[in-house]
N, C-alpha and C positions, 0 to 999 in steps of 0.2 A: 521626533527625536527624544529619547529618554536620557537624562543626565545624572550621573552619580556626582554629588557635589558635597562640599564640606565647608562649614563656617567656622572660623576661629576667633575667639575673644577672651580677654583676661578677665572680664567680668560676666557673670551669668547667674541664673537662679541659684540660691535664693536672694541674691542681691538684685534689687529691682531698679536699675538705672536704664537710661535711654538706649545706650549702645548695646547693652545685653538684650533689650527688647527687639532691637533691630536684628541682631544675629538670630534670636529665637524665631522671630516671624519669617525671616528668610529660610531658615531650616524647615520650619513647619509647612509653609505653602509650597515650597519646592518638593518636599517630600510627599505632600498630598496630591499635587497636580503634574509633576514633571520628572519624577524618578526618585531614586534613593537618595536621601539627604542626611548627613551626620553633623554633629557640632562638637567641637573640641574646646574644653574650658577647664578652669582649675577646680579641684575637688573641694568641697566644703563638708567637713566632718559633721555626720548626723543628718545630712540632707539627702533624700532620695528623689531621683528624677521622675517626673510625672508627665512626660510629653510622649508624642506619638512617632518620634523619630529617634534614632541612635544618638546617644551622648557618650563620648569618650572623655573621661576626666583624668587629670594628671595631679600629683601631689602638689600641695601648696601651703603657705604659711601667711598669717595676717601681715599686711603691709604696714610697718610701723607708722603711727600717726595718721593712718588713712583708713581706719575701721569704717565699713566692713570689707573694704577691698583687700584682695590677697595677691601675693606674688607667686607665680608658678615655678614649679621644680621639674619640668618634664624631661629635661635632659639627663637627670639621674634616676628617673622613674622607669625602671626596666619593664615592669609589667604593663605600663602605658605604652611604651614603645612596641612591645609584642602585640598589644591589642590594635594599635594603629596600623602596624604593618600587615595586618590581615586584609585591609582595604585597599582597593585600587579605584581612584577617583578620575573623573574627567576634567574637573576644574576645582580650584580651592579659592576661598574668599576670606580674608582676614580684616577684621574691623579694629585691629589695634596693632601698633607698630612695635611693640615690646616683645615679651616672652612668646606669647601665642603667635605673633606676626612673624617672627624669625623661625618659629617651628614650622609655619606654613611655607615660608620661602625654602627651607631645606627639603621638605617633603615634595614640593612641586618640582624641584630640580631633580630629585631622586626618581620620581615617577615621570618626568619629563612631560609635565602638564602645566597650563597656565595658572597664574595667581592674580587675583584682583585684590586690591586693598581700598578701603574707604577711610578718609579722614573725617573723623566725627568731632574732634575736641581741639581746643586751643592749648596744646601741649607746653608752649613757651610759658604761658600763664602759670601752669603747674610747676615747671622748672623754677620759675622765679620765686614762687612761693616757698617751695621745698628745700631749694639749694641756696639762692642768693649769690653766689660766687659767679661773676660774669664769665670767667675763663671756663669754668666747669659747664655752665650754661651754653656757651658757645660750642664747646665740644659735643654736648648732648644733641643740639640742634643739628650739628653736621651729621651725626650718627642717624638722626631721625630722617634727614633728607636723603642720606645714603640708602635707607630702607626703601623709601618710596621710589628711588631710582632703580631699585632692583625688582620691583613688581612689574608684571606685564601690563597691568592696567590700573589706574588710579581714578577713583570715583570720589565725588563730593556730593553733599546732600542739597547744596544750593550755591548760587554764584558767589555770595559773600564769603563762603568758606574757600573758594578758589582763590580769592584776593588774599586770604590768610596764608594759603599754601605758597602763593608766589612771594609774600613777605618773608616767609621762612627760607626762601632761597630755591625753591623747586622750579626748574624750568622746563619740565617735561609736559606732556599732554595730560589732560584730565577730562573726565565726563561727569555731567550732573545726573545723579540718580536720587530723585526726592525720596523722603521718608513718608511713612503712612501710619495708620493706626489699627489696631485689631479690635478696637471698640466700634460697634455698629450703631448708626443713627437709630434711635428708638422710635417705634410706632407711636403715633400720637395717643393712641389708647393706652400705651404702656408708660408714657412720659410721667403722667401724674401719679401713677403707682410707684415709679421710681423716685419721684421727688418726695412723696409722702415717706417712704422707707428711709430716705436720706436724711430727711429733717428728724425722724425718730432716732436714727443712728448717732447723730451728732448732738441731739438735744436742743434743737433750734425750733423756733416758731415759724409760721408760714409768712409772717410779715417782717422777719428779720432781714436785714441787708447783710448778705453772706458773701465773703471774700475768701478766695481759696488759693493756695500755693501747693503744688505737687511736685516733688523732686528731691534730690539729695539735699540734706540740710548741711551745706558748706557755705562758709563766708564768700566763697568765689562766686556763688549764685546771687550775690548782692542782696541777701535776705536781711541784713542790717537796716538797709535802706527801707524795707518793708516795715520793720518794727519801729524804727524811727518816725516813719511817716504816720503810723497808727497813733503814736503819741500825740502828734499834731491834730490828727483828726478828732481825737477824743477831746483834746484841749479846747476845740472849737464847738463843742457841745453835740457832735454828730454821734449817733449810735450805730453799732455795727458788730458783726461776728467775724472774726478771722480764724481760718482753720489751715494748719500746716500738715500735709500728709507726706511721710517719708522717714528717712534716718539719714544720719551722717555725724561726722565728728564735731559739728557745731551745735548740736542739739541742746546740751546742757547749758552752754553759754547763752543760747537763745532763750531758754526758759529763765535764767537769771535776769536777763535784760527786760523780759516781759514783766517779771516780778518788780524789778526796779522802777520801771515806768508805770507801775500800778495799772496794768493791762490784763491781769490775770481773769477778769470777768469777761473780757472781750476776746481773748486769744486762747485757743485750744491746740494742743498737739496731738494728732491722731495716730502718730507712728506709721509703720509700714502697712499698707493696704495691699496684700498679695492677691486677694479675692478680686478679680476684675469686676464681677457683678456689684460688689460693694463699692468699688470705686465709681462705677457708672451712677450709683445712687447719690454719692457725694456731688459729682458734677452736675447731676440733675437738679439738685436744690441750691446750687450757687448762682449768685448774680454776676460776679465778676472773677476773672482769673488774673491773678497779680503775678507777673513774672518779669521783674526787672533786671534779669541776668544779662551781663554783657560778656559772660564767659561761653555760654552755649552757642552752638552753631545752627542747629535745626532741631529743636526740642520737640519731642512727640507729643508732650502734655499740651501744647497749643492746639494741636489738631484734635486731641481727645476731648478738650473743652469745647471746641467748635462743634463736635458732634451733638452736643446738647444746647446749642444755641448760646453758649457762654463766650463772650468776647474777652480779649485779653488786653491788659495794660502792659505795654513793652517800651523799653528804652529806644528812643529815636536813634537811627544810624547803627544800631546793633545788628548782628548777623540775624538774630530772630525777627528783626523788623523788616527782612527783605520782602515778605509777601503781604505786609500790612499796609493797607491803604488808609491813611489817617482819617478817623471818624467815620470810615465806611464799614470796614470789616475788623476793626480793632482801634486801640487808642495808643497814641505815642506820646511819650513825655521826655523832658531832659532828665539827665541822670542825677537828680537830687531828691531828698526826702521831702522837701517843700513842693516840688512839682508833683510827686506822686500823691501826697496828701490832698493837694488842690484837685487833682483829677478824680480821686476817689469821692470827695465831697461834691464836685460838679456832677458827676455821673449819678450819684445817689439821688440828687435833686432833679435828674433828667432821665427817668426810667425809660422812656420812649427811645432815646439814644442808645441805651444798652440793648433794647429789644431788637432795634433795626441793625446794630452792628452784629449782634449774635446770629441773626438769620443770614446776614451776608458772609459771616465767618464760616458757617456750616456750608454754604454754597461755594465758596472759593478756597477754603483751606483744608477741608476734609478730604482725605484720600484713603481708601482702604488698602491694607497690606496685600490683599489678593490682587488687586489692580497693579500695585507696584511690582509685585514679584512676577506678574505676567510680563511686564517690561524687562525685568532682570532676566528671565529665561531667554527672551529674544537676544539680549545682549550676550548671554552666556554661550548661545549657540554660535553667534558670530565669532566671538573670541576663540572658541574651541576649534572651529573650522579654520580660522586665520592661523592659529598656532600650529595645526596640523600640516597646512600648506608650506609654512616656513620650515618645519622640521622634516619635510619630505614625506609625511605620512599619507598625504593625498596627491 
């Protein structure tokens, strides 16, 4: 069976966030193996798409206070509407409950096809930070749940996210569909070459103890805890190099904090690394991946690091910690700067623990997007057939 599918999301290239990468990999692998696939996302001025599937863009403007994120204007973009109307799909999949999500719902009803949606983020946290008014937040959460109730199928990336969905008030059914990574596990013969290039790129030495964070530079990611902990690590006489890769609205404040703490010799900001080969080199030369976020649900970067035998330090009982077996395939800490600092120092003094956990992380956490999308296709087939039966088409 060949399937014509379309992915919808409010963030997409050149914005390199996890949800956009999920939508991209769904579209790419479905298009490669299982039929024609498209992706619908906001337009970014000056950016040209460089993918092997059809991308349909709608007009957008910057979202105030959330650079580089954008808010779409598809319902007043008549050229976009004409372009989208040319396509007949078998199934739609939205990765966002806002502009693009409602666009997918409308199109699904019009074409009389099923729509799947995946919850990727803790939206109530976003609302509380951006709005603050409890009455408005309650209204926004009601609208959010109304959206998920309208979808034919709801997916989540792990069990913990299902608990979040229940806390939000959703009482319907959902299914777990895990995330993957497009980064391949390097051959042993190529690993040393990648590591050498990575060290050269970041200006580090082979014996440096290298810590890495990859992701949006937003306070919600708990990145202040990282910087605060590094101040403690340095005060205790330990040497290290910390690298932040990504962009976000907190980056300038992060740099100011690093300067205030006199960490400029130890901490460097790499900016966005859009070249996946360059990112592989950075992973290959890192010792530990530091990811204390309690905001994320199922971050792709944990799996990316695992491809290079790089284990992660994660907050205990967070959604990210669901697949982490403490001291086996990763390291769990309490959500404090002192706990993170102590773990970094402890692991620096015990490289064998890092090595063992890194190998186990690769074995237990790594999943390719191709294998994930193979499962997605099977589910799509079942959903399409079930929808056809219910609608009397079969």
